[in-house]
C-alpha positions in Angstrom: -8.4 -10.1 15.3 -11.5 -9.8 13.2 -14.4 -7.9 14.8 -18.0 -8.0 13.8 -17.7 -4.9 11.6 -14.7 -6.4 9.7 -16.6 -9.7 9.2 -19.6 -7.8 7.8 -17.3 -5.9 5.3 -15.8 -9.2 4.2 -19.2 -10.6 3.6 -20.2 -7.5 1.6 -17.1 -7.7 -0.5 -17.9 -11.4 -1.1 -21.4 -10.4 -2.3 -19.8 -7.8 -4.6 -18.1 -10.8 -6.3 -14.5 -10.0 -5.1 -12.2 -12.9 -4.8 -10.4 -13.8 -1.5 -7.2 -12.1 -2.7 -9.0 -8.9 -3.5 -10.8 -8.9 -0.2 -7.6 -9.6 1.7 -6.0 -6.7 0.0 -8.9 -4.3 0.8 -9.0 -5.5 4.4 -5.2 -5.5 4.8 -5.3 -9.1 6.1 -3.8 -12.4 5.2 -5.7 -14.3 2.5 -5.9 -17.4 4.7 -7.6 -15.4 7.5 -10.1 -14.0 5.0 -10.8 -17.4 3.5 -11.3 -18.9 7.0 -13.8 -16.1 8.0 -15.7 -16.2 4.8 -16.5 -19.9 5.4 -18.3 -18.9 8.7 -22.1 -18.5 8.3 -22.3 -16.5 11.5 -19.8 -14.2 13.3 -18.1 -16.0 16.1 -16.6 -13.7 18.8 -13.1 -14.6 20.0 -13.0 -16.4 23.3 -11.1 -14.5 26.0 -7.6 -15.7 26.8 -7.6 -18.4 29.4 -4.4 -17.4 31.0 -1.9 -14.6 31.3 1.2 -14.6 29.2 4.8 -14.5 30.5 5.2 -11.6 28.2 2.5 -9.4 29.9 4.9 -7.5 32.2 7.1 -6.6 29.2 4.5 -5.5 26.7 4.5 -1.8 27.6 8.3 -1.7 27.3 8.1 -3.4 23.9 5.6 -0.9 22.6 7.6 2.1 23.9 10.8 0.7 22.3 9.0 0.3 19.0 7.8 3.9 19.1 11.4 5.1 19.5 13.1 2.8 16.9 12.3 0.1 14.4 13.8 -2.7 16.5 13.6 -6.3 15.2 11.8 -9.0 17.2 15.1 -10.6 17.9 16.5 -7.4 19.4 13.4 -6.9 21.5 13.6 -10.6 22.6 17.2 -10.0 23.8 16.1 -6.8 25.7 13.3 -8.5 27.5 15.5 -11.5 28.3 17.9 -9.1 30.0 15.0 -7.9 32.1 14.1 -11.4 33.2 11.7 -12.7 30.5 12.1 -16.5 30.3 9.5 -17.3 27.6 10.0 -18.2 24.0 11.1 -16.1 21.1 8.0 -17.0 19.0 5.7 -15.3 21.6 7.7 -12.1 21.4 7.8 -12.3 17.6 4.0 -12.7 17.4 3.4 -9.8 19.8 5.8 -7.5 17.9 3.9 -8.4 14.7 0.7 -7.3 16.3 1.8 -4.0 17.8 4.4 -2.8 15.2 3.1 0.3 13.4 2.0 -0.5 9.9 4.4 0.7 7.2 3.2 3.4 4.9 3.9 3.3 1.2 7.3 4.7 0.3 6.0 6.9 -2.4 3.7 9.9 -2.8 1.0 9.8 -5.4 0.7 13.2 -7.1 -2.3 14.4 -8.9 -2.4 17.3 -11.4 -5.2 19.1 -13.2 -5.1 19.3 -17.0 -2.6 22.1 -18.0 -1.4 22.6 -14.4 2.2 21.3 -14.8 4.8 19.7 -17.0 8.1 18.0 -16.1 11.3 18.6 -18.0 14.6 16.8 -18.1 17.7 16.2 -20.2 19.1 12.8 -21.0 22.0 11.3 -22.9 21.2 8.8 -25.6 24.6 7.8 -27.1 27.4 9.2 -29.1 27.2 9.8 -32.8 29.7 10.5 -35.6 29.4 14.1 -36.9 32.0 14.6 -39.7 35.3 13.4 -38.3 34.3 13.9 -34.6 32.2 12.0 -32.1 29.5 14.0 -30.4 27.1 13.2 -27.5 23.5 12.9 -28.6 21.3 14.6 -25.9 17.6 14.5 -25.7 15.1 17.0 -24.1 11.9 15.5 -22.6 8.8 17.4 -21.5 5.9 15.4 -20.1 2.5 16.8 -19.2 1.8 15.7 -15.6 -2.0 15.1 -16.1 -2.1 13.2 -19.4 1.5 11.9 -19.4 1.7 13.1 -23.0 5.4 13.4 -24.0 7.5 15.5 -26.2 11.1 14.4 -27.0 13.7 16.3 -29.1 17.3 15.3 -29.8 20.1 17.9 -29.7 23.9 18.0 -29.9 24.1 20.4 -26.9 22.4 21.2 -23.6 23.1 24.9 -23.9 20.6 27.5 -22.7 19.8 28.3 -26.4 18.9 24.6 -27.1 17.0 24.4 -23.7 14.8 27.4 -24.5 14.3 26.4 -28.1 13.2 22.9 -27.0 10.7 24.5 -24.6 9.2 26.5 -27.4 9.0 23.5 -29.7 7.3 21.5 -27.0 4.7 24.2 -26.3 4.0 24.4 -30.0 3.7 20.6 -30.2 1.2 20.5 -27.2 -0.6 23.5 -28.5 -0.6 25.2 -25.1 1.7 26.3 -22.2 1.2 24.7 -18.8 0.9 26.9 -15.7 4.2 25.7 -14.3 7.2 23.7 -15.6 9.1 21.5 -13.1 12.7 21.1 -14.1 14.8 18.2 -12.8 18.0 19.6 -11.3 
């Protein structure tokens, strides 16, 4: 449902020369909904529902079930049918879509000040021929968290001696030492 405040924000975004897709993304709405509302010259309040839904007696149960677990609309439809609901699946599906808690992004955006932190890790590039033997070619990587500036050094070993020497070389390369170094594993 688009209320008056949301409609005004859409119109403001339109005046700011954002396209329908950008407005839909900012409003967390479907682009077809935004496109439809942007064509309206005046806000039109939604008309109240003319009749009660067969689902009304089961809505509180659906919400409480969704708060406990991430049930699918099909699972909820089966549950309310067992309790006596004789309406259609599409009504349940539409309602579940309205009341289901919005998913949050699955990642955390980190922000670092300049010089605050660096990330360090080892990697394996490939094997190389050294004399008559084959050796693993490792690489040491240090990345400054703020600027994403990277230092890479190839070594034949991941020993502590190499690890500390690579740190020293990285600090010399960057011309400074960060406040903290985050080491993977």
